[in-house]
C-alpha positions in Angstrom: 109.0 83.3 105.3 109.1 80.3 103.4 109.6 81.1 99.7 106.8 79.7 97.4 109.7 79.8 94.6 113.2 79.7 94.7 115.8 79.6 91.9 119.4 79.0 93.0 122.4 79.1 90.4 119.9 78.9 86.9 121.7 78.5 83.8 120.0 77.9 80.8 122.2 77.3 77.4 120.4 76.7 73.8 122.6 75.3 71.0 126.1 73.8 70.9 129.7 74.8 69.6 129.5 78.2 67.5 125.7 78.3 68.2 125.9 78.3 71.7 123.7 80.6 73.7 123.1 81.6 77.2 120.0 82.5 77.8 120.3 82.8 81.5 123.2 83.1 83.7 123.8 82.7 87.4 120.3 83.7 88.2 119.1 83.7 91.9 115.7 84.4 92.9 112.8 83.7 95.4 109.4 85.3 96.2 107.4 84.6 99.0 103.6 84.7 99.5 101.8 88.2 99.6 104.3 89.3 97.0 103.8 91.2 93.4 107.3 91.2 91.8 107.6 92.3 87.8 110.7 91.4 86.0 111.6 93.9 82.8 113.8 93.9 80.0 114.0 94.2 76.5 113.0 91.4 73.7 115.5 88.7 73.9 116.9 89.4 77.3 115.4 86.0 78.5 112.4 87.2 80.3 110.2 84.5 78.6 113.1 81.7 79.4 113.1 82.8 83.1 109.2 82.2 83.2 109.0 79.0 81.5 112.0 77.7 83.7 110.3 78.9 87.1 107.0 77.1 86.3 108.6 74.0 85.3 107.8 74.1 81.4 111.4 73.9 80.5 114.4 72.1 82.5 117.5 74.5 83.5 121.2 73.5 82.2 122.3 73.7 85.7 120.9 75.0 88.7 118.1 74.1 91.4 114.4 75.3 92.0 112.1 74.8 94.6 108.3 75.1 94.7 106.5 75.6 97.9 109.8 73.7 99.4 109.7 70.6 96.6 112.8 70.0 94.7 111.4 70.3 91.5 114.7 69.8 89.1 115.0 66.1 89.2 111.2 65.5 88.9 109.7 63.3 86.0 107.6 65.0 83.3 104.5 63.6 85.1 105.3 65.0 88.5 106.0 68.1 87.4 103.0 68.3 85.4 100.9 67.7 88.7 103.1 70.3 90.4 102.0 72.6 87.9 98.4 72.0 87.5 98.2 72.0 91.6 100.1 75.0 92.4 101.0 76.9 89.6 98.5 79.4 87.4 99.9 80.6 84.0 98.4 83.9 82.3 99.5 84.7 79.0 99.8 87.7 76.5 97.0 85.9 74.3 94.1 84.6 76.5 94.5 81.1 75.0 90.6 80.4 75.9 89.0 77.2 74.2 87.1 79.0 71.3 84.2 76.5 71.4 83.6 77.0 75.3 81.4 79.3 76.7 83.2 81.4 80.2 81.7 79.4 82.6 82.5 76.1 80.8 86.1 77.2 80.4 86.3 76.8 84.4 84.3 73.6 84.4 87.0 72.2 82.3 89.6 73.0 85.1 87.0 71.8 87.8 87.0 68.6 86.1 90.7 68.0 85.9 90.8 69.1 89.7 88.3 66.5 90.8 86.7 68.8 93.3 84.1 71.5 93.2 85.7 75.1 92.3 82.5 77.0 91.8 82.5 79.1 95.2 86.0 80.4 94.2 85.3 81.1 90.6 81.8 82.9 91.4 84.2 85.1 93.9 86.6 85.8 91.1 84.0 86.5 88.5 82.2 89.1 90.6 85.7 90.7 91.7 86.9 91.1 87.9 83.3 92.5 87.2 82.6 89.6 84.4 80.2 87.3 86.3 77.6 88.5 83.5 79.7 87.0 80.8 79.5 83.4 81.7 77.0 82.0 78.5 79.2 84.3 76.2 81.9 82.7 73.7 85.4 84.2 73.5 84.4 85.8 70.2 81.9 87.9 71.9 84.2 89.4 74.4 86.6 92.4 74.1 90.3 91.4 74.8 90.1 93.1 78.3 87.1 90.7 79.2 88.8 87.9 77.3 92.1 88.5 79.7 90.0 88.9 82.8 88.4 85.4 81.9 92.1 84.1 81.5 93.0 85.4 85.0 90.0 83.7 86.5 90.7 80.5 84.9 94.5 80.9 86.1 93.4 81.5 89.5 90.3 79.4 90.4 92.2 76.3 91.4 93.7 78.5 93.9 97.5 78.0 93.0 100.0 79.6 95.3 102.1 80.7 92.6 101.1 82.7 89.7 103.1 83.1 86.4 102.1 86.1 84.0 104.0 86.5 80.9 103.2 90.0 79.3 99.8 89.5 80.2 98.9 93.2 79.1 100.7 93.1 75.8 97.6 92.7 73.6 95.5 95.5 75.6 95.0 99.1 75.6 96.0 101.0 78.3 93.2 101.3 80.2 92.5 97.7 80.5 96.3 97.0 80.7 96.3 98.8 84.2 92.8 97.0 85.4 94.7 93.7 84.9 97.8 94.9 86.7 95.5 95.9 89.7 93.8 92.7 89.6 97.0 90.8 90.1 98.5 93.1 92.8 95.1 93.0 94.8 95.1 88.8 94.3 98.7 88.8 95.6 97.9 90.9 98.6 94.6 90.2 99.7 94.7 86.4 98.7 98.1 85.7 99.9 99.8 84.6 96.5 103.1 84.9 94.9 102.7 86.3 91.6 105.7 87.2 89.1 104.7 89.3 85.9 107.1 89.5 83.2 106.6 92.7 80.8 108.6 94.9 78.8 106.5 98.0 79.7 107.5 99.9 82.8 104.4 101.9 83.3 102.7 98.4 84.2 105.4 98.0 87.2 104.0 100.8 89.4 102.1 98.3 91.9 104.8 95.9 92.0 106.4 95.2 95.4 109.8 94.6 93.8 111.0 95.2 90.0 113.8 93.0 88.7 115.5 93.7 85.4 117.1 90.8 83.1 119.6 91.7 80.8 121.7 89.3 78.5 120.4 86.5 80.7 121.5 88.4 84.0 118.7 89.0 86.8 119.1 91.8 89.4 117.0 93.8 91.6 116.6 97.1 90.0 117.6 100.0 92.8 
């Protein structure tokens, strides 16, 4: 099966001389559609660096990255931005909703940038996540779990093939955290997505197809 994301021999180095630090060392990773993968590790282990490089938000010091067969390593920033918009969805630990836009307006903003209607898919996602009744509310009127579910819809409404979730449950209580992870697993398996979730909470990995551990910049499949 063709990999949605493939990373080979990735290295990321920060600083120079005595301040030089290797955040990632010889990382090799791939994920196909219909897969939900968790990456765990302590704070400072390289989890977020791994995710931002996977999503083309940072360039690696060395190595290659392919997204749906396209080598993004040498693309210019405009081309990388287009790849991110067309093929990737990002979910962060804080929902990052636009505070002055109502819920339905958050999606219209994405639709405007996409230049085509996302209404049908957005409506389906809102119903599946049980938040269609919140469309005319502002973010300040939502609970933490509701905000995160809106953020998930916003990340998925453009139908990306790869979703990158950076500690998406960190600000939620256990009940809402488990709900969010189950939603991500369902989206991967029923809508044929490739989803990578970075987390420090191993309880959140129980719905994962594979679990990777990252420590001191080294990534390995957990036994």
